N, C-alpha and C positions, 0 to 999 in steps of 0.2 A: 771440388773435393769436400768442402764443408757441407755442401748440400747432400752429397752421397752419404756422408757420415750420419747426418740427421735422419735421412731416409732409412738407413740400416738400423739405427737405434730405435727409430719409430716402429719398424717391423718386429724387432725383437721384443720391444715393450708390448706390442699388440698381442704377440704370441703368449708372452708371460701373463698378460691380463686374462687371456682366454683360458689358460691352464688354471690360474688362480680361481677364476669364476667357475670353471667346471668342478674344481676340487671343492669349493664352497657349496656348490649345488649338491654334490654327492654327500658331503658331510651333513648338510641339513636334512638330507633325505634318509639318513640311516635309521632313524626311529619314527619316521612319519607313519609307518604302518601299525605302530603299537597303539592299541585301544586301551582305555581305562579298564582295570580289572573289576569284575563284579564285587560289590561290597560283601564282606563276610556277614553271613546271616546272623551271627551272634554279636560280633563287635558293632555291627551297624545299629543294633537295638540301643546300645549305650550311647552312641552318637546322637540318635534321634531324641533320646531321653534328655540328654544334656542341653539340647537346643530348644526344648519345650519350656516356655516361661511359666507354665501353670504351677501354682503352689500346691495343687492336689496330686501332682504326678507321682507315679509309683513305678519303680524299675524291678520287675521280677524276671529279667532276662539274663542278668549277669551271673556267671558261674563262679562267684566268689562269696565267701561267708561274710555276713554282716551281723552285728549285734542287734539287740531289740530296739535300738535307736536308729538302725539302718546305717551304722558306721562301720568302716573296716576295722579289723581286730588284729593286734599283734599279741600273741600269747605271752604270758608271763615267763614261761620256760624259755622262750626265744629271747626275751629281753635279758634274762639272767645269763644265757649262753653268750650273747653279744657282749655283756659286761665283762665276762671272763676272758673272752677272746681279744677285746679291744686293746691295742697297743702291746700285746704280748707275743704276737706271731708275725712272721714275715709274709710277704706277698709273692713268693717265688712260684714258678710254674708247678702245677701238679703233674704227675706222670700222665701219659695218654689214657690210662685206665682210671684215673681219678684218685680220690682219697681212699687209701686202703682201709682205714678205720671206718669211714662212712659206709663203704661197701660191706664190710664185715657185719656191722650193726644192722644194715638194711636187709641183708640175707636172713638174719635171725628173725626179723619181723615176718618175712614171707614164708620161710621154710621151717621155722621153729628154733628155739634156743638150743635144743638138743638134737638137731637134725643130723642124721648119719651122712647125708649128702654133703653137708658142710664139713663134718669131721673127716670124711674121705676125700675131700677136695675135688668133688665131682661137678662143681658148679663154676662155669665161666661167667664172670661178672665184671662189669665196668660201670663207673659213674657216667650218667647221661644228662643231657639237658632237659630235665624233668621228664614227664611221661611222653610228651610229644617226641623229644629227642630219642628216647629209648625205643619207641615204636619205629621211628624212621631208621635208626641204626639196625634194628632187626630186619626191617623190610629190605634194606640194602644187602644185609647178610643173606637173607633168603634168596634174593635175586642172584647174588654171586655164586652161591654154593648149591642152589637148587633152581637153576635158571629156567627150567620148563614148568615150574610149579605155578599154581594159582593160590589165591587166598580167599577163603569164604568169610564174608563179613555179615553180621546180623542185620536184619531189617526191623526197625531202624538202628542206627548207631550214631555215635558222635561224628559230626560231619567231617571233622579233620581226618578221621581214619581213612576215608576215601582219598583225600588229597595225599596222604602220606604214602600209601601203597601205589597210587597212581604215579607219583613223582619218582618212586623207586622202580617204576616200569614192571611192577608185578601185576599180572592180569587179575581182575577181581570177579568173584561170583558171590552170590548172596544166599543166605538161608533164613527160613522163617524164624521169627522170635516173638514178636508182639501180636496179640490178638485184639484188633480195634473194638470188637463188640464187647468182649469181656473186660477189656482194659487190663488184661493179665497176660500170662505166658501162653503162647501157642505151642505147647509142649509136643503134641502129637505131630504137628507139621515139622517142627524142629527136628524131632527124631527121625522122621522120614527123610529129611534132607541130609542128615548125617549118614544114614544108611545108604542113600543113593549116590553120595559123593564118591568119586573114584578112590580106591584104596590109597592110603598115604597122603591124603590131602591136608593142607594147612588151614586151620580155623582160628579166627580171632574171637576170643571170649572175654566178656567183662567179668572180672572176679567177684565183684559185689557192686551194689548200687548202680545198676545198668544206666548208662547215659544215652538217650534222654528219658527213658521210660520209668526208671525206678523199680522195674520188675525183675526179680531174681528167681532162679529155680530154687525149689526147696532142697534140703539136704538129700532126700531120697531121689529127687530128680537129678541132682548132680551125680549121684552114684550110677544112675542109669546112663547118663551122658558119658561118664568116664568108661563104663563097661563097653558101650557101643564104639567109642573111640579106640578102645583096645582091640575089639573085633576087627575094625576097619584099618587099624594101623595109622590113624590120623595123628597129626601133630597139633597140640593145643598151645596157642600163644595167648597168655592172660594179660590183659591190660588192667592193672590194679591201681586206680587213681584215688580210691576212697577208703583205703584200709584204716579202720578206726573211726572214720567220719560217718560211715553208714549206720552202724548199730551202736557205736560208742565203745566197742570191744574189738581190738585188732585181731585177736585170735579167732573170734567168730567170723569176722569179715574175710579171713584167709581160708575158711573151711573148704571152699571149692577147690583151691589149689592143693590143700592137704589131702583131699579125697583122691585127686589125680595122682599125687605122689605115692599114696598108699597102694594104688593100683599099679605102680611101677612105670608110670609115664615119664618120658624125658620131655619136660615142658620148657617153654620160654616164658619170661615174665617181665613186664614193664612196671616199675614202681615210681611214684611221685610223692613229693612232700608239699606240693602246692596247697592241696585242700586240708590234709590232716595236721599240718603244722603252720598253715597260713603263709608259706614261703613262696607265694605266687611269683613274685618278681625275681627270686633268687635262681630259679630254673635248676632245681636240684632233684635228681632222680637216679634210677639204676636200671640197667638191663642185665638180666641173668638168663643163662641157658644151661639146663641140666644135661650132663654128658655121661657116657658109659663109664669112664674112669678118669683119673687125674691127668693122665697123658693127653687124652682127648680134650679135657677142659683147658689145659695149657695152650693147645693148638687153637681152639675156638677163641679163647680170650685174645690171643695174639692177632687173629684175623679181625676181631671186633675193633681192636686198637688200630689196626691198619686202615680200617674203614673210617675211623674217627679222625685220623691224622689229616687228610685233605679237607675234611668238613670244618673242623674247629680246633684241630691240633690237640688241645687238652681242655678239660672242663674247668669252670670257675671254682675258686677256692672258698669264698666266704660262706655260701650256703652249705657246702659240705662240712665246714667247721662247725656251723650251728647244729647240724643234724648229729654229727659224731659226738659233740659235747653233750647234747641232751640225752642221746641214747646210751652213751658210755658212762653216764653218772646215774646211779640208782635213784638219788633224790630228784634230779631233774626229770628223769624218765617217768617217775611216779607222778610228778606234777603235770607232765605232758599227758599222761593217760587220764588224769582227772579233767584236764582242760578239753581234750578231744571228746571226752564223754559229755562234757557240758555243751559243746557245740552240737553234737548229735542229738542230745536231749532237747535242745531248743528247737531244732528242725522238726523233730517228732511232735513236740508240743504245738507247733504252728500247723502241722498237718491236722491234728485233732481240732484245733480252733477253726480252721477254714472249713472243714467238713461240717462241724456243728453249726456254724453260721449259715452255711448254705441250706442245711436241713431245717433250721429254724425259720428261714425265709419262705419255707414251703415249696422248695424246688421239686418239680415233678421227676427229676432225674436222680439216679443213684450216684452218690459220691463216695461210696465205700472204698473205691480204688485209691482215693487220696491218702487214706491211712494204711492201706495194705501195701502200697509202694514204699520204697525205702531210699534214703540218701538225699542228696541235695535237690533233686528234680522230681516234679510231679508231672506226669503226662496226662493232662487234664481231659483229653478227648475233644476239646474245642476245635472247630474248623478254622481255617485261615480267615474266612469272612467274619467269624465271631471275634477272632483276635483283632482284626482291623477295627471292628466296632469298639472294642475295649480301648484301643489306642485313640481313635478319632473322637469318641464321645466321653471317655472317662480318663484319658491321659495315663493309661496303664500300658506298660511296655513289656513285651515278651516276644519270643520267636514265633513265627507264624504257624509252626507245627503244634502250638498249644502247650509247649513245655513251660511250666512255671518253676522258676528258681525259688525254692522254699526259703532260701537264705535271705531273700528280699522281703519276706512276709514278717511283719512285726505285730505286736499287740496293738500298736497305734493305727495300722492300716488294714488289718485283716478283715474288719467289718466292712470297710469301703470296698475292698477287693471282692468280698463275697457278694455284696449287693450288685456290683458291676457285672460279675460273672453270671449271677442269677438273671439280670436284666437281658443279657445277650443270649442266654441259653434256655429261658423258660418256655419258648415256643418251639423248641426242638422236638 
């Protein structure tokens, strides 16, 4: 009898061991098929820069402002806003739509202090996780309420735009924008693409300081673009990541949007305070959609909030408090306007210095585009092979499309940078 019990127990243990072994085998296999994701082309540049021990290394890949010593900057208006906020407010959840005060002040920046659209409550707007979050929220809104639509994206564009609309399952098409030979706007081809797109198409437009090219349409060209959008019934979604940072004047940098509004377009707009207030890590921005009337705006806002709920529930509070404190106080707002102009002016000054250094070295190439382009980035026209030489021979880091972050150029390194660029391009 004891022998039979031992045999029975042994059989059950054997079956149990087999089940456990099979389960373990299944569990270890769950993620075996997952391959490492490709490195982000922009963030990977910074990783390589940090790993380089050379004392001469230069990083002109990062899309964040630096002072003339190459150091990150916290604006004085931000420091003062944080001083006022510190210890005086609670940390309760914001509503799904975010800070009402921050959104109100942000809409004034984009649409104007005296905008009739704001007075008539025709804008549906929510706080978003910076510009990236605003774009993603709109892409999901587009997919849900215009499920058969495509989005037209300029060539080139910020690489994350493609990721955003792809992950929202919105099919993408492209339109001409940059002309490699002139290093300027390919306006004729752009207008042809706008005319040839199906009526009622969605277009992604950069409001100012186009990333990565720094090439913007002129005011007259924006008027022609707006007119053609009206003829075709297209929808314009503006990504405005650099308002104030491009020219130093927020009103001037919003001109493209104002032209479309004057022509009666119902636009969408993404806004970010990463660049123009230096709030990169706070992830504070806004998504707005112009509607026919107040009733429609209420409905659209409710749907934007519904989309945000399963994504992140509600946005963070601290960055919104900083923005609303600065823009809601005339003294702090004036300080911000002064500081953002200072950042823009330094970038413009470095463009002039880089061009002059290249010309003084006797470069056979034209570098006029360096000063004609605007904003944080200069689309240099260098090839991936030339960029590789800059990295391998001179320890200069940038994205392989030749995009130079002018924020990384200083009076201390502009001469070295120019000499290196001249060395790899002089035989072109």
